[in-house]
Backbone as XML, in Angstrom:
<?xml version="1.0"?>
<chain id="A" units="angstrom">
  <residue number="1" name="MET">
    <atom name="N" x="13.753" y="-96.391" z="5.299"/>
    <atom name="CA" x="14.130" y="-96.338" z="6.688"/>
    <atom name="C" x="14.286" y="-94.865" z="7.090"/>
  </residue>
  <residue number="2" name="PRO">
    <atom name="N" x="13.439" y="-94.359" z="7.955"/>
    <atom name="CA" x="13.520" y="-92.942" z="8.334"/>
    <atom name="C" x="14.730" y="-92.662" z="9.219"/>
  </residue>
  <residue number="3" name="VAL">
    <atom name="N" x="15.270" y="-91.494" z="9.041"/>
    <atom name="CA" x="16.431" y="-91.059" z="9.812"/>
    <atom name="C" x="16.003" y="-89.888" z="10.678"/>
  </residue>
  <residue number="4" name="ASN">
    <atom name="N" x="16.333" y="-89.944" z="11.954"/>
    <atom name="CA" x="15.959" y="-88.888" z="12.878"/>
    <atom name="C" x="17.106" y="-87.877" z="12.957"/>
  </residue>
  <residue number="5" name="LEU">
    <atom name="N" x="16.995" y="-86.789" z="12.207"/>
    <atom name="CA" x="18.001" y="-85.739" z="12.219"/>
    <atom name="C" x="17.415" y="-84.487" z="12.845"/>
  </residue>
  <residue number="6" name="HIS">
    <atom name="N" x="18.211" y="-83.805" z="13.629"/>
    <atom name="CA" x="17.809" y="-82.513" z="14.157"/>
    <atom name="C" x="18.977" y="-81.551" z="13.970"/>
  </residue>
  <residue number="7" name="PRO">
    <atom name="N" x="18.716" y="-80.237" z="14.009"/>
    <atom name="CA" x="19.754" y="-79.255" z="13.681"/>
    <atom name="C" x="21.016" y="-79.361" z="14.530"/>
  </residue>
  <residue number="8" name="GLY">
    <atom name="N" x="20.894" y="-79.849" z="15.743"/>
    <atom name="CA" x="22.068" y="-79.955" z="16.600"/>
    <atom name="C" x="23.114" y="-80.926" z="16.092"/>
  </residue>
  <residue number="9" name="LEU">
    <atom name="N" x="22.717" y="-81.870" z="15.263"/>
    <atom name="CA" x="23.669" y="-82.857" z="14.755"/>
    <atom name="C" x="24.581" y="-82.285" z="13.677"/>
  </residue>
  <residue number="10" name="VAL">
    <atom name="N" x="24.103" y="-81.353" z="12.898"/>
    <atom name="CA" x="24.898" y="-80.834" z="11.793"/>
    <atom name="C" x="25.424" y="-79.431" z="12.044"/>
  </residue>
  <residue number="11" name="SER">
    <atom name="N" x="25.051" y="-78.802" z="13.144"/>
    <atom name="CA" x="25.471" y="-77.422" z="13.401"/>
    <atom name="C" x="26.982" y="-77.306" z="13.538"/>
  </residue>
  <residue number="12" name="GLY">
    <atom name="N" x="27.617" y="-78.252" z="14.186"/>
    <atom name="CA" x="29.068" y="-78.212" z="14.328"/>
    <atom name="C" x="29.773" y="-78.305" z="12.991"/>
  </residue>
  <residue number="13" name="VAL">
    <atom name="N" x="29.290" y="-79.154" z="12.117"/>
    <atom name="CA" x="29.886" y="-79.306" z="10.792"/>
    <atom name="C" x="29.709" y="-78.027" z="9.980"/>
  </residue>
  <residue number="14" name="VAL">
    <atom name="N" x="28.518" y="-77.439" z="10.038"/>
    <atom name="CA" x="28.254" y="-76.206" z="9.302"/>
    <atom name="C" x="29.126" y="-75.069" z="9.830"/>
  </residue>
  <residue number="15" name="MET">
    <atom name="N" x="29.258" y="-74.974" z="11.155"/>
    <atom name="CA" x="30.119" y="-73.944" z="11.736"/>
    <atom name="C" x="31.568" y="-74.140" z="11.279"/>
  </residue>
  <residue number="16" name="GLY">
    <atom name="N" x="32.006" y="-75.370" z="11.211"/>
    <atom name="CA" x="33.362" y="-75.648" z="10.747"/>
    <atom name="C" x="33.563" y="-75.272" z="9.293"/>
  </residue>
  <residue number="17" name="LEU">
    <atom name="N" x="32.569" y="-75.535" z="8.458"/>
    <atom name="CA" x="32.680" y="-75.180" z="7.046"/>
    <atom name="C" x="32.655" y="-73.673" z="6.831"/>
  </residue>
  <residue number="18" name="LEU">
    <atom name="N" x="31.846" y="-72.971" z="7.610"/>
    <atom name="CA" x="31.714" y="-71.526" z="7.421"/>
    <atom name="C" x="32.850" y="-70.740" z="8.065"/>
  </residue>
  <residue number="19" name="PHE">
    <atom name="N" x="33.261" y="-71.124" z="9.285"/>
    <atom name="CA" x="34.183" y="-70.297" z="10.051"/>
    <atom name="C" x="35.490" y="-70.981" z="10.417"/>
  </residue>
  <residue number="20" name="GLY">
    <atom name="N" x="35.683" y="-72.208" z="10.012"/>
    <atom name="CA" x="36.944" y="-72.888" z="10.270"/>
    <atom name="C" x="36.859" y="-73.885" z="11.408"/>
  </residue>
  <residue number="21" name="PRO">
    <atom name="N" x="37.936" y="-74.612" z="11.630"/>
    <atom name="CA" x="37.930" y="-75.686" z="12.624"/>
    <atom name="C" x="37.773" y="-75.207" z="14.059"/>
  </residue>
  <residue number="22" name="PHE">
    <atom name="N" x="38.238" y="-73.993" z="14.369"/>
    <atom name="CA" x="38.109" y="-73.511" z="15.745"/>
    <atom name="C" x="36.657" y="-73.222" z="16.099"/>
  </residue>
  <residue number="23" name="ALA">
    <atom name="N" x="35.867" y="-72.800" z="15.132"/>
    <atom name="CA" x="34.438" y="-72.586" z="15.371"/>
    <atom name="C" x="33.751" y="-73.924" z="15.635"/>
  </residue>
  <residue number="24" name="CYS">
    <atom name="N" x="34.159" y="-74.944" z="14.923"/>
    <atom name="CA" x="33.594" y="-76.280" z="15.127"/>
    <atom name="C" x="33.945" y="-76.793" z="16.522"/>
  </residue>
  <residue number="25" name="LEU">
    <atom name="N" x="35.184" y="-76.620" z="16.938"/>
    <atom name="CA" x="35.591" y="-77.055" z="18.273"/>
    <atom name="C" x="34.883" y="-76.253" z="19.360"/>
  </residue>
  <residue number="26" name="GLY">
    <atom name="N" x="34.716" y="-74.962" z="19.140"/>
    <atom name="CA" x="34.003" y="-74.128" z="20.105"/>
    <atom name="C" x="32.552" y="-74.530" z="20.237"/>
  </residue>
  <residue number="27" name="TYR">
    <atom name="N" x="31.923" y="-74.826" z="19.114"/>
    <atom name="CA" x="30.533" y="-75.267" z="19.157"/>
    <atom name="C" x="30.416" y="-76.598" z="19.899"/>
  </residue>
  <residue number="28" name="ASP">
    <atom name="N" x="31.324" y="-77.508" z="19.644"/>
    <atom name="CA" x="31.280" y="-78.811" z="20.318"/>
    <atom name="C" x="31.523" y="-78.674" z="21.819"/>
  </residue>
  <residue number="29" name="ALA">
    <atom name="N" x="32.435" y="-77.787" z="22.205"/>
    <atom name="CA" x="32.685" y="-77.566" z="23.631"/>
    <atom name="C" x="31.448" y="-76.964" z="24.303"/>
  </residue>
  <residue number="30" name="PHE">
    <atom name="N" x="30.826" y="-75.997" z="23.652"/>
    <atom name="CA" x="29.612" y="-75.405" z="24.199"/>
    <atom name="C" x="28.504" y="-76.445" z="24.311"/>
  </residue>
  <residue number="31" name="SER">
    <atom name="N" x="28.362" y="-77.277" z="23.304"/>
    <atom name="CA" x="27.342" y="-78.323" z="23.323"/>
    <atom name="C" x="27.590" y="-79.310" z="24.461"/>
  </residue>
  <residue number="32" name="LEU">
    <atom name="N" x="28.851" y="-79.667" z="24.696"/>
    <atom name="CA" x="29.194" y="-80.576" z="25.790"/>
    <atom name="C" x="28.823" y="-79.973" z="27.138"/>
  </residue>
  <residue number="33" name="ILE">
    <atom name="N" x="29.190" y="-78.713" z="27.348"/>
    <atom name="CA" x="28.871" y="-78.039" z="28.612"/>
    <atom name="C" x="27.366" y="-77.912" z="28.789"/>
  </residue>
  <residue number="34" name="PHE">
    <atom name="N" x="26.663" y="-77.552" z="27.720"/>
    <atom name="CA" x="25.206" y="-77.407" z="27.780"/>
    <atom name="C" x="24.537" y="-78.734" z="28.133"/>
  </residue>
  <residue number="35" name="ASN">
    <atom name="N" x="25.004" y="-79.828" z="27.546"/>
    <atom name="CA" x="24.418" y="-81.139" z="27.837"/>
    <atom name="C" x="24.692" y="-81.575" z="29.266"/>
  </residue>
  <residue number="36" name="ILE">
    <atom name="N" x="25.895" y="-81.328" z="29.772"/>
    <atom name="CA" x="26.219" y="-81.707" z="31.148"/>
    <atom name="C" x="25.378" y="-80.901" z="32.127"/>
  </residue>
  <residue number="37" name="ARG">
    <atom name="N" x="25.241" y="-79.590" z="31.872"/>
    <atom name="CA" x="24.410" y="-78.756" z="32.752"/>
    <atom name="C" x="22.940" y="-79.138" z="32.676"/>
  </residue>
  <residue number="38" name="GLY">
    <atom name="N" x="22.526" y="-79.719" z="31.556"/>
    <atom name="CA" x="21.139" y="-80.131" z="31.386"/>
    <atom name="C" x="20.812" y="-81.453" z="32.059"/>
  </residue>
  <residue number="39" name="GLY">
    <atom name="N" x="21.802" y="-82.099" z="32.659"/>
    <atom name="CA" x="21.545" y="-83.324" z="33.399"/>
    <atom name="C" x="21.999" y="-84.594" z="32.711"/>
  </residue>
  <residue number="40" name="MET">
    <atom name="N" x="22.586" y="-84.488" z="31.534"/>
    <atom name="CA" x="23.062" y="-85.672" z="30.839"/>
    <atom name="C" x="24.387" y="-86.125" z="31.457"/>
  </residue>
  <residue number="41" name="LEU">
    <atom name="N" x="24.580" y="-87.400" z="31.566"/>
    <atom name="CA" x="25.830" y="-87.931" z="32.098"/>
    <atom name="C" x="26.984" y="-87.622" z="31.132"/>
  </residue>
  <residue number="42" name="PRO">
    <atom name="N" x="28.155" y="-87.244" z="31.673"/>
    <atom name="CA" x="29.289" y="-86.930" z="30.791"/>
    <atom name="C" x="29.668" y="-88.082" z="29.852"/>
  </residue>
  <residue number="43" name="GLU">
    <atom name="N" x="29.495" y="-89.303" z="30.316"/>
    <atom name="CA" x="29.830" y="-90.461" z="29.456"/>
    <atom name="C" x="28.894" y="-90.523" z="28.259"/>
  </residue>
  <residue number="44" name="MET">
    <atom name="N" x="27.637" y="-90.132" z="28.453"/>
    <atom name="CA" x="26.681" y="-90.160" z="27.344"/>
    <atom name="C" x="26.908" y="-89.003" z="26.381"/>
  </residue>
  <residue number="45" name="CYS">
    <atom name="N" x="27.483" y="-87.909" z="26.842"/>
    <atom name="CA" x="27.733" y="-86.754" z="25.966"/>
    <atom name="C" x="28.741" y="-87.108" z="24.878"/>
  </residue>
  <residue number="46" name="TRP">
    <atom name="N" x="29.678" y="-87.959" z="25.179"/>
    <atom name="CA" x="30.676" y="-88.325" z="24.165"/>
    <atom name="C" x="30.070" y="-89.234" z="23.117"/>
  </residue>
  <residue number="47" name="ILE">
    <atom name="N" x="29.052" y="-89.989" z="23.478"/>
    <atom name="CA" x="28.416" y="-90.906" z="22.532"/>
    <atom name="C" x="27.457" y="-90.167" z="21.624"/>
  </residue>
  <residue number="48" name="VAL">
    <atom name="N" x="26.711" y="-89.211" z="22.202"/>
    <atom name="CA" x="25.663" y="-88.508" z="21.442"/>
    <atom name="C" x="26.240" y="-87.459" z="20.586"/>
  </residue>
</chain>
């Protein structure tokens, strides 16, 4: 069963492992803002 992975899914985890939990939270906040500005509905951003 193939799994569709792209770098955006693991970047937050890697940032957290390398630089701590605040880097992970910062990356997630940036990703949320980027997705909303890109036209994605805010409700879908929490799911993805």
